[in-house]
C-alpha positions as CSV (number, residue, x, y, z in Angstrom):
1,M,135.1,145.4,107.9
2,R,136.5,147.3,105.2
3,R,134.5,149.1,103.1
4,A,137.1,149.8,100.0
5,A,135.5,151.7,97.7
6,A,132.0,153.2,99.6
7,W,132.0,156.5,101.2
8,A,135.3,157.4,99.6
9,S,134.7,160.7,99.7
10,V,132.6,161.1,103.3
11,A,133.9,158.8,105.6
12,V,133.0,161.7,108.2
13,V,129.7,162.6,107.6
14,A,126.5,160.9,108.3
15,F,124.3,160.9,105.2
16,S,120.5,162.0,105.0
17,G,120.0,166.1,103.8
18,A,118.7,169.5,104.8
19,P,115.8,171.6,105.1
20,A,114.2,172.7,102.3
21,A,114.2,176.4,104.0
22,A,117.9,176.4,105.1
23,Q,119.1,175.3,101.6
24,S,119.8,178.2,100.2
25,S,122.0,178.5,103.8
26,L,124.2,175.2,104.0
27,A,125.2,175.8,100.3
28,G,128.7,177.1,100.0
29,A,130.7,179.7,97.6
30,T,129.3,180.7,94.0
31,L,131.5,179.4,91.6
32,Q,131.3,181.4,87.8
33,V,132.8,178.9,84.9
34,T,133.2,179.8,81.8
35,R,133.7,178.2,78.0
36,A,137.2,176.9,77.1
37,T,138.9,179.4,74.9
38,G,140.7,176.4,72.6
39,S,141.3,172.7,72.9
40,I,141.9,170.7,76.1
41,K,144.3,167.0,75.3
42,I,143.3,164.6,78.0
43,D,147.4,164.2,79.3
44,G,147.8,165.1,82.9
45,D,148.9,168.5,81.1
46,L,147.7,171.3,81.7
47,G,149.6,173.5,79.2
48,D,146.6,173.3,76.7
49,E,145.1,176.4,75.5
50,G,141.7,175.5,76.9
51,W,142.3,175.5,80.3
52,R,144.5,179.6,80.2
53,G,141.2,180.8,80.9
54,A,139.5,178.6,83.0
55,T,137.8,179.3,86.2
56,R,140.7,179.0,89.6
57,V,139.6,177.2,92.3
58,T,142.2,177.8,95.4
59,T,140.1,178.1,98.4
60,W,139.6,174.9,100.4
61,Y,138.6,173.4,103.4
62,E,140.1,170.7,105.6
63,I,137.0,168.8,107.0
64,N,138.8,165.8,108.4
65,P,140.4,165.0,111.0
66,G,140.1,169.1,111.3
67,E,136.7,170.9,111.2
68,N,137.0,173.3,107.9
69,N,140.8,174.5,108.4
70,E,143.2,175.7,106.2
71,P,144.8,172.6,104.4
72,P,148.4,171.5,104.9
73,V,149.1,171.1,101.7
74,R,148.1,173.6,98.3
75,N,145.3,172.5,96.5
76,V,144.3,173.9,92.9
77,A,141.3,173.1,90.4
78,L,140.4,174.8,86.7
79,L,137.1,174.2,85.8
80,T,135.9,174.9,82.3
81,Y,133.4,173.3,79.2
82,D,132.5,173.3,75.4
83,D,130.3,172.1,73.1
84,R,130.4,168.6,74.6
85,S,132.2,168.4,77.9
86,F,133.2,169.8,81.2
87,Y,136.6,169.7,82.4
88,I,138.1,169.7,85.8
89,A,142.0,169.5,86.1
90,F,144.0,169.4,89.3
91,E,147.3,171.0,90.7
92,L,147.9,169.5,93.9
93,D,151.6,169.7,95.7
94,D,152.9,167.5,97.7
95,P,156.3,167.9,100.2
96,D,156.6,164.2,99.6
97,P,156.0,163.0,96.5
98,A,157.5,159.6,97.4
99,A,154.7,158.8,99.7
100,I,151.8,159.5,97.3
101,R,149.9,156.1,97.4
102,A,148.5,155.6,94.0
103,P,148.8,151.8,93.3
104,L,147.5,150.7,89.6
105,G,144.5,148.8,90.1
106,D,140.8,148.2,88.7
107,H,137.9,150.7,88.1
108,D,136.5,151.3,91.5
109,A,138.9,149.5,93.5
110,L,139.7,153.2,95.6
111,S,140.4,153.0,99.4
112,G,139.4,156.4,100.9
113,N,142.8,155.1,104.0
114,S,145.2,154.2,101.9
115,M,145.3,156.1,98.6
116,D,146.0,159.4,97.1
117,F,142.8,161.0,94.7
118,A,140.6,163.9,93.8
119,G,137.7,164.8,91.6
120,V,134.8,166.2,91.8
121,L,131.1,166.0,93.1
122,L,128.4,167.0,90.6
123,D,125.1,168.0,90.6
124,P,123.6,169.0,87.7
125,L,119.6,169.3,88.5
126,N,121.2,171.5,91.2
127,T,119.2,169.2,93.6
128,G,121.3,169.7,97.1
129,R,120.2,166.1,97.9
130,N,122.0,163.8,94.9
131,G,124.9,163.9,92.7
132,V,126.8,161.6,90.7
133,E,130.7,161.4,91.7
134,F,134.2,160.9,89.2
135,F,137.7,160.8,91.3
136,V,140.8,159.4,90.0
137,T,144.6,159.2,91.4
138,P,147.3,159.8,90.4
139,R,148.1,156.4,88.4
140,N,145.0,157.2,86.3
141,V,143.0,154.6,88.5
142,Q,138.9,155.9,88.1
143,Y,136.0,155.5,90.3
144,D,132.9,156.7,89.8
145,A,129.4,156.5,91.5
146,V,126.1,158.5,92.3
147,I,125.2,159.7,95.7
148,D,122.0,160.4,97.7
149,D,121.7,162.4,101.1
150,Q,119.5,160.2,102.7
151,S,121.1,156.6,100.9
152,G,124.6,157.5,100.4
153,E,126.4,156.2,98.1
154,N,126.9,153.8,95.6
155,S,129.6,152.8,93.3
156,S,128.1,150.4,91.4
157,P,126.8,152.8,88.1
158,D,129.1,153.6,85.7
159,F,129.4,156.5,83.2
160,F,131.3,157.1,80.2
161,W,134.4,159.6,80.8
162,D,137.7,160.3,80.2
163,S,141.0,161.3,82.4
164,A,144.9,160.8,82.6
165,A,146.7,161.6,85.7
166,R,151.1,162.2,86.7
167,I,153.0,162.6,89.3
168,G,156.1,165.4,89.7
169,A,158.7,166.7,91.6
170,H,156.4,168.9,93.9
171,G,152.9,166.7,94.0
172,W,150.6,165.3,90.9
173,T,148.2,166.9,88.7
174,A,145.0,165.7,86.9
175,E,142.5,166.1,84.0
176,I,139.1,164.9,83.9
177,R,136.8,165.6,80.9
178,I,132.4,164.4,81.4
179,P,130.8,164.2,78.4
180,F,127.7,165.9,78.9
181,S,125.9,163.0,77.2
182,S,126.7,161.3,80.9
183,L,124.8,163.8,83.0
184,R,121.5,165.1,83.2
185,Y,120.3,168.2,83.6
186,R,117.6,170.7,82.5
187,N,116.5,171.9,79.2
188,A,117.6,175.9,80.9
189,D,119.9,178.4,80.2
190,P,121.9,179.4,81.2
191,Q,122.7,176.7,83.8
192,T,123.3,176.2,87.8
193,W,124.6,173.6,88.9
194,G,125.8,171.9,92.3
195,I,129.2,171.1,92.3
196,I,132.5,169.9,95.0
197,L,135.5,169.6,94.6
198,Y,137.7,167.1,96.9
199,R,141.2,165.5,97.4
200,N,142.0,162.6,99.8
201,Y,145.2,162.7,100.8
202,P,146.1,159.9,103.0
203,R,149.2,159.7,105.9
204,N,149.1,159.4,109.7
205,F,145.9,160.2,109.6
206,R,143.0,160.2,106.6
207,Y,143.0,164.2,105.5
208,Q,139.7,165.1,103.5
209,F,139.7,168.6,101.0
210,F,136.4,169.9,100.4
211,T,135.4,173.5,97.8
212,T,133.0,173.8,100.8
213,R,132.3,173.7,104.3
214,V,131.2,170.9,105.9
215,P,129.9,170.7,109.5
216,K,131.3,167.4,111.8
217,N,128.6,164.8,111.8
218,N,126.4,166.1,110.6
219,N,122.8,165.2,108.7
220,C,123.9,165.6,104.7
221,L,126.8,166.2,102.4
222,V,125.4,167.7,98.8
223,C,123.2,169.8,100.6
224,Y,127.1,171.6,101.8
225,E,127.9,171.7,98.0
226,N,129.3,175.0,96.0
227,R,126.9,176.6,93.2
228,M,128.2,176.6,90.1
229,D,126.9,179.3,87.3
230,G,127.8,180.0,83.9
231,L,127.1,176.9,82.0
232,E,125.4,178.1,78.6
233,R,124.2,176.7,75.6
234,L,124.1,173.0,76.4
235,P,123.6,169.9,74.3
236,P,119.8,168.7,74.7
237,G,120.4,164.8,75.1
238,G,119.6,162.0,72.4
239,H,122.7,160.1,73.4
240,L,122.6,156.7,72.1
241,V,124.6,153.8,73.5
242,A,124.3,150.1,72.3
243,A,126.7,147.2,73.3
244,P,126.5,143.8,71.9
245,Y,128.2,140.5,73.4
246,V,129.4,137.5,72.5
247,S,130.4,134.8,75.1
248,G,131.3,131.1,75.2
249,T,131.1,128.6,77.7
250,A,133.1,125.1,77.8
251,A,132.3,123.0,81.1
252,S,132.7,119.9,82.7
253,R,130.5,118.8,85.1
254,A,130.2,115.9,88.0
255,R,126.9,113.4,87.6
256,D,124.3,114.5,89.8
257,D,126.8,117.5,90.9
258,T,128.5,115.0,93.3
259,A,132.0,114.9,94.0
260,G,133.8,112.1,93.2
261,E,131.9,111.2,90.3
262,P,133.0,111.4,87.1
263,L,132.5,114.8,85.1
264,I,130.9,114.5,82.2
265,R,131.3,117.6,79.3
266,D,128.3,120.3,78.5
267,P,128.2,120.9,75.1
268,L,129.9,124.5,74.0
269,K,127.6,127.1,75.3
270,G,127.9,130.1,72.9
271,R,125.8,133.3,73.6
272,V,124.7,136.7,72.1
273,G,122.8,139.6,73.8
274,L,123.1,143.4,73.5
275,D,122.2,146.1,75.9
276,V,121.0,149.4,74.6
277,K,120.4,152.9,76.8
278,F,119.1,156.1,74.9
279,T,118.5,159.3,76.6
280,P,116.1,160.9,74.6
281,S,116.2,164.2,77.2
282,A,119.0,165.0,79.9
283,N,115.7,164.2,82.3
284,T,115.0,160.4,80.6
285,A,116.6,157.4,80.4
286,I,115.8,154.4,78.8
287,D,117.5,151.3,78.8
288,A,116.0,148.2,77.3
289,T,118.5,144.4,77.3
290,L,117.8,141.1,74.9
291,R,119.5,137.9,76.6
292,P,121.5,139.7,79.5
293,D,124.9,138.2,80.4
294,F,124.6,138.8,84.2
295,S,127.2,136.7,84.9
296,Q,129.5,137.8,88.0
297,V,133.3,137.3,86.8
298,E,134.4,137.6,90.3
299,S,132.9,135.3,92.8
300,D,130.6,137.2,96.0
301,T,131.9,138.5,99.1
302,A,133.1,135.7,101.8
303,Q,130.6,135.7,104.2
304,I,130.3,132.9,107.1
305,S,127.0,131.2,106.9
306,A,126.5,128.7,109.7
307,N,124.6,129.7,112.7
308,E,122.7,132.6,111.3
309,R,119.3,133.1,111.3
310,F,118.5,135.0,109.0
311,A,119.4,135.1,104.5
312,L,122.8,137.0,103.8
313,F,122.5,140.2,101.2
314,Y,125.0,140.7,98.6
315,P,125.3,143.4,96.7
316,E,123.8,144.5,93.2
317,K,126.6,144.8,90.3
318,R,124.6,143.7,87.1
319,P,124.5,146.6,84.7
320,F,121.1,147.1,83.9
321,F,119.9,147.5,87.1
322,L,121.6,150.1,88.5
323,E,120.4,152.9,86.5
324,G,118.8,155.2,89.0
325,V,119.7,153.0,91.8
326,D,119.3,155.5,94.4
327,L,115.3,155.9,93.7
328,L,115.1,151.8,94.4
329,Q,116.6,152.2,98.4
330,T,114.1,152.6,100.6
331,P,113.8,152.4,104.5
332,F,112.3,148.9,103.9
333,Q,114.3,146.9,101.0
334,A,111.3,145.9,99.1
335,V,112.9,145.7,95.7
336,Y,116.7,143.7,95.5
337,T,116.9,143.1,91.9
338,R,119.0,139.9,92.5
339,T,115.9,138.3,93.2
340,I,115.6,138.6,89.4
341,T,118.0,135.6,88.6
342,S,118.2,135.0,84.6
343,P,115.6,137.4,83.0
344,D,114.8,136.7,79.1
345,W,115.2,140.1,78.6
346,G,114.5,143.8,80.5
347,G,113.3,147.1,80.1
348,R,113.0,150.6,82.0
349,V,112.8,154.0,81.5
350,T,114.0,156.5,84.1
351,G,113.6,160.6,84.7
352,K,112.2,163.7,86.0
353,A,108.7,165.2,85.0
354,G,107.3,167.9,87.2
355,G,109.0,167.9,89.7
356,I,108.8,163.8,90.0
357,R,112.0,161.4,89.8
358,Y,110.7,157.9,88.9
359,T,111.7,154.7,87.2
360,A,109.7,151.7,85.9
361,L,111.5,147.9,85.3
362,A,109.7,145.2,83.6
363,A,111.7,141.8,83.0
364,A,110.9,138.1,82.4
365,D,112.6,136.3,84.8
366,A,113.7,132.6,83.7
367,G,114.3,131.6,87.0
368,G,116.5,129.1,88.2
369,G,117.2,131.3,92.2
370,T,116.1,131.0,95.7
371,V,113.2,132.7,97.4
372,I,113.2,133.8,101.4
373,L,110.5,131.8,103.1
374,P,110.7,134.7,106.4
375,G,109.6,134.1,109.3
376,P,110.0,136.2,113.0
377,N,113.0,134.1,114.4
378,D,115.1,133.1,111.1
379,S,114.4,132.3,107.4
380,T,114.7,129.8,105.5
381,T,115.0,128.9,101.2
382,A,113.2,127.5,98.6
383,D,114.1,127.2,94.9
384,Q,112.0,129.7,92.8
385,P,109.2,127.0,91.4
386,S,108.7,128.6,88.0
387,A,109.6,131.5,85.8
388,S,108.2,134.7,86.6
389,D,107.2,138.2,85.6
390,V,109.0,140.9,87.4
391,F,107.2,144.6,87.5
392,V,108.3,147.4,89.4
393,V,107.5,151.4,89.3
394,R,109.5,154.1,92.0
395,A,108.5,157.7,92.2
396,Q,109.5,160.4,94.4
397,K,108.3,163.9,94.8
398,M,110.7,166.7,95.8
399,I,109.8,168.9,98.1
400,G,112.9,171.4,98.9
401,L,115.4,168.5,99.8
402,S,112.3,166.7,101.8
403,F,110.5,163.9,99.5
404,I,107.3,162.2,99.3
405,G,107.3,158.6,97.4
406,A,105.8,155.2,96.3
407,L,107.0,151.9,95.5
408,V,104.9,149.2,93.4
409,A,106.6,146.1,92.9
410,D,105.1,142.9,91.2
411,R,106.0,139.6,90.6
412,E,103.1,137.0,88.7
413,G,104.3,133.3,88.0
414,R,104.1,132.1,84.5
415,D,102.5,128.8,85.6
416,G,99.6,131.2,86.9
417,G,98.1,130.8,90.8
418,W,101.0,132.7,92.9
419,H,101.6,136.3,92.9
420,N,103.3,139.0,95.3
421,R,102.1,142.5,94.8
422,V,103.3,144.9,97.0
423,A,102.5,148.8,97.1
424,G,102.7,151.5,99.6
425,P,104.0,155.5,100.1
426,D,107.1,156.7,102.0
427,F,108.4,160.2,102.7
428,Q,111.7,161.9,104.1
429,W,111.1,165.4,106.5
430,R,113.7,167.2,107.4
431,P,112.3,170.1,109.9
432,S,115.8,171.4,111.0
433,G,119.6,170.8,109.7
434,A,120.3,168.6,112.4
435,D,117.0,166.7,112.0
436,V,115.9,163.5,109.6
437,V,112.5,161.8,109.7
438,T,111.8,158.7,107.8
439,G,109.1,156.3,107.1
440,Q,107.5,153.9,105.0
441,W,104.0,152.1,104.7
442,L,104.0,148.7,103.0
443,I,100.7,146.3,102.1
444,S,101.1,142.8,100.3
445,Q,99.4,140.8,99.0
446,S,99.8,136.9,97.5
447,R,98.7,134.0,96.9
448,T,101.5,130.9,97.5
449,P,102.7,128.6,95.1
450,D,101.0,125.3,95.0
451,R,104.5,123.0,95.7
452,P,104.3,121.5,99.2
453,D,107.6,119.5,97.5
454,L,109.4,122.9,97.9
455,A,108.7,124.7,100.5
456,D,105.9,123.4,103.2
457,E,104.0,126.5,103.3
458,W,103.5,126.6,99.7
459,T,100.2,125.3,99.1
460,G,98.4,127.9,97.1
461,R,97.5,129.4,100.1
462,R,96.3,133.4,100.6
463,L,98.7,135.7,102.3
464,S,98.0,139.5,102.9
465,G,100.1,142.4,105.6
466,G,101.4,145.4,106.5
467,A,104.8,146.8,106.9
468,A,105.4,150.3,108.5
469,Q,108.5,151.4,109.7
470,A,109.6,155.4,111.4
471,S,112.5,156.5,112.5
472,W,113.9,159.9,113.4
473,N,117.6,160.8,112.9
474,H,119.6,163.9,115.1
475,N,123.1,164.5,114.7
476,T,125.0,167.7,115.6
477,R,128.7,168.0,116.4
478,H,129.2,166.6,119.8
479,L,125.7,165.1,120.4
480,D,123.7,162.5,117.9
481,W,120.7,160.0,118.4
482,A,118.4,158.0,116.2
483,A,115.4,156.2,117.5
484,K,113.1,153.9,115.3
485,Y,109.5,151.8,115.3
486,A,108.9,149.0,113.1
487,D,105.8,146.7,112.8
488,V,105.6,143.9,110.1
489,G,103.0,141.7,109.5
490,T,103.0,137.8,110.1
491,G,101.4,137.7,106.1
492,F,103.6,140.5,104.6
493,R,106.1,139.0,101.9
494,A,108.3,141.1,99.4
495,D,109.4,138.4,97.2
496,T,110.9,141.0,94.8
497,G,112.4,142.5,98.2
498,F,114.8,141.5,101.1
499,M,113.3,141.5,103.7
500,P,113.8,137.7,105.3
501,Q,111.7,139.0,108.6
502,V,108.4,139.2,109.1
503,G,105.8,139.3,112.0
504,Y,107.7,141.1,114.4
505,R,107.5,144.8,116.2
506,E,110.8,146.4,116.5
507,G,111.7,149.4,119.0
508,Y,115.7,150.5,118.4
509,A,117.4,153.5,120.0
510,Q,121.0,155.0,119.9
511,A,123.0,158.0,121.1
512,G,126.4,158.7,121.3
513,W,128.3,161.7,122.1
514,Q,131.5,162.3,120.3
515,I,134.8,164.8,121.0
516,Y,138.0,165.7,118.6
517,P,141.0,165.9,120.5
518,S,144.4,166.4,118.5
519,G,147.1,164.2,118.5
520,F,147.2,160.1,118.4
521,L,143.4,160.1,118.9
522,R,141.6,162.5,116.9
523,R,138.0,161.3,117.0
524,E,135.7,159.3,120.1
525,R,132.5,158.8,120.4
526,T,131.1,157.4,123.5
527,F,127.2,155.4,122.6
528,L,124.8,153.3,123.7
529,N,122.6,151.1,121.6
530,V,119.3,150.3,122.8
531,D,117.1,147.3,120.5
532,Y,113.9,145.6,121.6
533,Q,112.1,143.1,119.6
534,V,108.5,140.7,119.9
535,D,106.1,138.9,117.7
536,Q,102.5,139.5,116.8
537,T,101.5,137.9,119.7
538,G,103.8,140.0,122.2
539,A,106.5,137.1,122.7
540,L,109.9,138.1,123.1
541,I,112.4,137.9,120.0
542,T,114.9,139.8,121.6
543,R,116.3,142.2,124.0
544,D,119.7,144.0,123.1
545,V,122.3,146.6,125.2
546,E,125.1,147.7,123.2
547,P,127.3,150.1,125.2
548,G,130.6,150.9,123.9
549,L,133.2,153.0,122.7
550,G,135.0,154.0,119.1
551,M,137.7,155.8,118.0
552,D,139.7,157.2,115.1
553,I,143.6,156.9,115.7
554,L,146.9,157.4,114.2
555,W,148.0,155.6,110.6
556,N,145.0,156.0,109.3
557,G,142.9,153.8,112.5
558,F,139.9,152.8,114.0
559,M,138.7,151.2,116.8
560,Q,135.6,150.2,118.5
561,Y,134.5,148.2,122.0
562,R,131.6,147.7,122.6
563,Y,129.3,144.8,125.9
564,I,126.3,143.3,124.1
565,D,123.5,142.0,126.5
566,A,121.1,140.6,124.7
567,R,118.5,137.9,125.5
568,T,116.9,135.9,122.5
569,R,114.5,133.3,121.6
570,A,116.1,130.3,120.1
571,G,113.1,128.1,119.5
572,T,110.8,127.5,121.9
573,R,113.4,129.1,124.3
574,V,115.0,132.6,125.4
575,I,118.7,132.9,125.8
576,Q,121.0,134.9,127.0
577,R,123.7,136.4,125.4
578,R,126.5,138.3,126.7
579,Q,130.0,139.4,123.9
580,L,132.3,141.5,123.7
581,G,132.7,143.0,120.0
582,F,135.8,144.9,118.2
583,I,136.7,146.3,115.4
584,A,140.2,147.0,114.7
585,N,141.2,148.4,111.3
586,F,144.9,150.1,110.1
587,S,146.0,151.9,107.0
588,P,150.0,152.1,108.0
589,T,152.2,152.2,105.0
590,R,151.3,152.4,100.9
591,H,152.7,148.9,100.9
592,F,151.1,147.5,103.8
593,S,147.5,149.4,103.3
594,Y,145.5,147.7,105.0
595,I,145.1,145.3,108.1
596,G,141.4,145.0,110.2
597,V,140.3,142.7,112.1
598,D,136.3,142.7,113.4
599,G,134.5,140.1,115.7
600,T,132.5,138.9,118.8
601,V,133.5,136.8,121.5
602,G,131.9,135.3,124.3
603,R,128.3,133.9,125.5
604,D,126.0,132.7,122.6
605,I,123.5,131.1,120.9
606,D,122.9,127.1,119.0
607,F,120.0,128.3,117.3
608,D,120.6,125.2,114.7
609,N,119.5,123.7,118.2
610,A,117.9,126.4,120.4
611,R,120.9,125.8,123.4
612,P,123.2,127.9,124.7
613,A,126.7,128.0,124.0
614,R,130.0,130.1,123.8
615,G,132.0,131.3,120.8
616,A,133.2,133.5,118.9
617,T,133.8,134.9,115.6
618,V,136.7,136.3,114.4
619,N,137.4,138.2,110.8
620,I,140.8,139.4,109.9
621,S,141.7,140.6,106.1
622,A,145.0,142.8,105.3
623,T,145.8,143.8,101.8
624,L,149.5,143.8,100.6
625,Q,151.1,146.1,97.9
626,P,154.7,145.2,97.4
627,S,154.3,147.5,94.3
628,D,152.1,149.5,92.4
629,H,151.4,146.3,90.0
630,L,150.4,143.7,92.4
631,A,148.3,143.5,94.9
632,L,147.4,140.7,97.4
633,N,143.9,140.9,99.2
634,L,143.6,137.8,102.0
635,L,141.0,136.9,104.1
636,Q,140.8,134.6,107.3
637,N,137.0,134.3,108.7
638,T,136.4,132.3,111.4
639,R,133.8,131.1,113.4
640,W,133.4,128.3,116.3
641,L,130.7,127.0,119.2
642,N,131.4,125.4,122.1
643,V,128.6,123.7,123.9
644,D,127.3,122.2,127.2
645,E,124.3,120.1,126.7
646,G,124.2,117.6,124.0
647,P,122.1,114.3,123.6
648,F,125.8,112.5,124.8
649,A,128.1,115.2,125.4
650,A,129.4,118.8,125.7
651,G,132.1,119.9,123.8
652,R,133.2,122.1,120.2
653,L,129.8,121.9,118.1
654,F,131.3,122.9,115.0
655,T,134.2,124.9,113.6
656,Q,133.8,126.9,109.8
657,R,136.3,128.9,108.8
658,V,136.3,130.8,105.0
659,S,140.0,131.0,103.4
660,R,140.4,134.0,100.8
661,V,143.2,134.7,98.6
662,K,142.8,137.4,95.6
663,A,146.2,138.3,93.6
664,T,145.5,140.9,90.8
665,Y,148.5,142.3,88.7
666,T,147.4,145.3,86.9
667,F,149.5,146.0,83.8
668,T,147.9,149.4,83.2
669,S,144.5,151.2,84.4
670,R,143.0,149.2,81.7
671,L,144.2,145.7,81.4
672,F,145.1,143.4,84.9
673,V,144.9,139.6,85.5
674,R,143.4,138.3,88.7
675,A,143.5,134.9,90.3
676,I,141.0,134.1,93.3
677,G,141.2,131.1,95.5
678,Q,138.6,130.6,98.5
679,Y,138.2,127.5,100.7
680,I,135.3,127.4,103.1
681,S,135.5,124.3,105.5
682,T,133.4,123.1,108.3
683,T,134.0,120.4,111.3
684,R,131.2,119.4,113.0
685,E,130.4,116.8,116.2
686,P,127.7,115.0,115.0
687,Q,126.9,113.3,118.1
688,L,126.0,116.9,119.5
689,F,123.6,117.8,116.9
690,V,119.9,116.7,117.4
691,D,119.6,116.3,113.6
692,V,122.2,114.0,111.0
693,V,125.0,116.3,109.7
694,D,128.1,115.2,108.3
695,A,131.2,115.7,110.6
696,R,133.0,117.2,107.8
697,A,132.6,119.5,104.6
698,G,134.3,121.9,102.5
699,D,133.9,123.3,99.1
700,F,137.1,125.4,96.8
701,T,136.1,127.9,94.6
702,G,139.3,129.3,92.2
703,S,138.9,131.3,89.5
704,L,141.7,132.8,86.8
705,L,140.5,136.4,85.5
706,F,142.1,138.1,82.1
707,A,140.4,141.2,81.4
708,Y,141.5,144.1,79.2
709,K,138.9,147.2,79.4
710,I,138.4,150.0,77.0
711,N,135.4,152.0,79.4
712,W,133.0,150.3,81.4
713,Q,131.1,148.4,78.7
714,S,133.8,147.5,75.8
715,V,135.6,144.6,77.6
716,M,137.4,141.5,76.7
717,F,137.2,138.3,79.6
718,V,139.1,135.6,79.3
719,G,138.8,132.9,82.7
720,Y,138.6,129.8,84.2
721,G,136.8,128.5,87.0
722,D,137.0,125.7,89.2
723,D,134.6,124.3,92.2
724,R,135.6,121.5,94.1
725,S,134.3,119.9,97.1
726,L,135.0,117.8,99.9
727,A,134.1,114.0,98.9
728,D,134.1,111.0,101.4
729,Q,137.7,110.0,100.8
730,R,138.6,113.2,102.4
731,T,139.8,114.6,99.2
732,L,138.7,117.6,97.3
733,E,137.3,116.3,94.2
734,P,136.0,118.7,91.2
735,L,132.3,119.4,91.0
736,D,132.5,122.1,87.9
737,Q,135.1,123.1,85.9
738,Q,134.3,126.1,82.9
739,I,136.5,128.4,80.9
740,F,134.5,131.2,79.6
741,V,135.3,133.8,76.7
742,K,132.9,137.6,76.7
743,M,133.9,140.2,74.6
744,S,131.7,143.4,74.5
745,Y,131.9,146.6,72.5
746,A,129.8,150.1,73.0
747,F,128.7,151.9,70.1
748,Q,128.1,155.6,71.2
749,R,126.1,158.5,69.4
């Protein structure tokens, strides 16, 4: 499936890390930066006085598709700073400026395979393992993210910074200004930072240029950063941002949430809230929120839910939870902040002291969401029983580029009588530049709510259990392999996390061999994946063997084919599953910027009715850009199953489709209008089901949004939403219609 922005800078390397002893040998050349001799105006013109004495970086390496070759085009970067900000400029040649791929779009709307962009990875704490990224396209679409050699890249966090870009007769230029208040660095003088400058250049292949050498298929990226010396007399911190907001919603809802019933107008609802961020020092950030507005202005990614054994995962996008987001990534997803569904208030502190990175979060959750009820072979959900208070603490002690860590997560029901508490250590060790060993051990102690009306297992009983996991990853230029073992007790629960499976033991291994030819094919990997799971009694859950082949090809293409030979338990039966899995995606031109298809076909399993089946899952998506202002995102996901055994006959059990169209017209990099229409339809043959089901079901979601953004916290949204469901008359009847307005402004000091 498409990754529109994630891994934008490092699609060709795997993330983990490097050993402490190897840090100095892995690091690239040292750059010397000096203070600006004059002022700089961020307008894309590099003629300002402040650029004249700036450090000029002309040594670049093509790390993809080549391996540290000289780039085919000229790249120059300029570095300098003043009392308040760090500055980067780029002079980027292009033999055919008309071929530059730079449509307008929303913040963070980058695609590495289909867009030109350039920017910087900064590691102000000089850790050699994590940092922040700032990228800009030739039409000034901005992208920012945090990156960690353990957990990868996350584009959800946003920062305050400025940029401008221009396309010229010989290529394009860009300027970036990053206030020191948006960065975290040591209280030292002079400073040494880590830095990597980067250019993305997609043509027939995706070319990636760095200012440091990065080997193929290695275990880290940040560990290879350049060092940057010369930063002196930087401001000590003390940055304050207060972002109040006001919003209003006018809605009409169907009586009893039943399609076809008359709409009842809700009272006009207004809401006022406040987000505050204070950085008293460069190493500490304090966040607070009062009546936060965590509404989503775009529906979650479309996923097919029919015939799924376990709950689906959706990414966190809410700003309050994104400070230090990389710290909360552990081998088990023991913290998943979307389980805090409707907080009345929240507060947290994030920082570093004595070589220990930490974050502590507290929130009062008014409830209203769902809780995952996990099991060894599937999971279900139940309504949250009541409001609750949530407390999370996470800490990491760095030892070179390795670390040891600890996590505590506690959720206490406000009505008393139920709780969930999780705690335990984790670690990551890098014995060599090619290896990373990771592990985690957690214990949980729970008391379920006394609400059997919501869930059969909620009888006020006490549960306890443990969860342990260890893995070893090895990556070299040609050979890569990984092994993992996990053991999760039946009584383990992580109600503040996302762990839909418990009560199992798992052994997993994979191995691959890569080659790098030239011409039409630039990389080929042959692989074998093996997975074996049993429950705590030793009964088989699944045994899966998957040989396959993947390759990078012309038109920024990727293709993968794998054969799936599995035996999986459904109910009390173990059923064989043999399928062909496939992935193919391309970014052929600037106007037809993406097309992709993936899925499986062959012998499958009807998990709801515990019997063999045949079917397919096919996911098709495309992005069309008729102009630099208009983008059309199209998606069609389909799943169907046929069964040979049933109460009365055999035939098509069900077909489920998710159809989605998103059209975005971007006037400038700050102003856009977006329309989304999504329809999920399911057709079933009721006589083939053991339980009673409807023959047809359908849900439509539509939205129209007008957005103006000065920055990520100074925004104005005006939108309309329309939810409909298929009624007995086989027509889409309204369930919910609403108009909303939101205005927020960030005051900074």
